[in-house]
N, C-alpha and C positions, 0 to 999 in steps of 0.2 A: 705515477706516470700512466698506468693503465686507465685509471679513472679519468685522467686528462684526455684520453683518447675516446672517452665516451662509453667505456665498458663498465658493466656491473661487476664489481670485484668483492670477493670474500677473502678476508685476510686472517689467518689463524692467530697470529700474535695479538690481534684485537678481539679475539673470542668469537669471530664470525665464521660460521661454517657455510660451505656452499649449499645452495638449494637449486631448484629447477630454473630459477631466473638468473643464476650466476653465469657469467661469461668467462671468468677467470678466478682461479683459486691460488692465492699466494701462501705456500706452505713455508712459513718462516720461523718455525720453532724446532727445537731438537727432538728427535725421536719419532718422527712421523714418516720419514722417507721410505722406510721398509714397506709400510702399507701401501704407499702410493706406487712404489716400484712394482709391487705385486699386482696392482690393478692395471698398470700401464704396459702395453706391449712394447713400447719404445720410449726411451728416456734420453733427453739431451743432458749431458753432465756439464754443468757450467764452469765458469772461470777459465775457459779454454779457447774462447774466440779471441780474447785479448791476452796479453802476455802476463797472466797471473799464475800459470802453472797447472790449472785444472783442479778438479776434485776427484775423489776416489770412486772408481767405477765398480768395485768389487761387490758392494751391497746390491747395486742395481742388477748385476749379472746373476748373483745368487738368488734374487727374488724373481728372476725370469724376464726382466726387461732387456731388450736389445739396446746397446749403448751407441749413442752418437756423441762425438766429441769434436771440439775445435782443434786446431793444430798445436795449441800450447798446453800440453799435458805432462810436462816434465816433472811435476811434483810426484807423479805416480808412474814414472817411466817404465818400471818393470812390468806392471800390470798392463799398461797400454801397449808396450812393445809386444807382449805375448798376444793380446787381443787383436791388434792390428795385423800382425804377421799371420795369425790364424784365421783372418777374415771374420773375427767375432765382434768387431766394432767398426764403425764407419767414421772417417774424419770428414767434417764439413767445415765450410769457411764463411758461411753467411746464414742469415735467417731464411733466405730462399732455399738454400741447400738443405737446411734442417727440415723445412716443410716438405721438400721434394723427397728426401730420403725416408721420412716418416710415412708419407703417403704411399710410397712404393712398398715399404715393408708391411704396412697394415693391409694393403690389398693383395700381397703375395704371401699367404700363410705358409707355403712350403719354404720359401726363403727365410721367413721369420723363424720358423722352427729350426732350419739348418744353422742360422746364425746363433741361436741359443745354444745348440749343441757344440758348435765351434768355440763359442765363448767359454762354456763350461770346461771343455777340453783344454783350452789355453790356460785357464786359471788353475786347473788341476796340475799342470806341468810345473807351475811355480809355487804351489802350495807346500806346506809341510816344513817351513823354516824353523818353527819352534821346536819340534821334536829333534831335528838335526842339530840345532844349536845346543840343546840340553845334553844330548849324547856327546857332542864335541867338548863341552865344558866339564862333564863329569870326570873325564880322564885326568883333569888337572887338580881335582879336589883330593884331599887326603883320604886314604882308604882305611882309616882307623875304625875299629869296631864302634858301631853306633852312629858314625857320622855319615857315611855314604855306603849304600849297598849297590853293588854292581847289578845291573839288570840283564 
């Protein structure tokens, strides 16, 4: 689609890496988003402009990217609820809104930094489920010697 619009595209799954002449890079393989999020000050998390339920924003936030999302983020409701309520993510509804929000954040470093801090704080509030779950489950396991040690 991008090539059809006349852009020079590098696509990871075809083994093509971007160079100075690339106008778009399609990162379509597993395991590379962390690096890209670390490099990008702002990330639009897809699957959310249409009713697909969105993708997970946590990796982007943890790598320092400020998150933009469409209105359909129900697959990761807890994370987005926390982020949006804390003003740590922005909901957009169109390509124009994505571009405007990204442009605003990139030119306002103070707000970009504030959003990063609010996003980190929001995720910290909902983190720690695994240790709480283990603690809750341990009380139901038998306490016979050698099976479970209370901590």
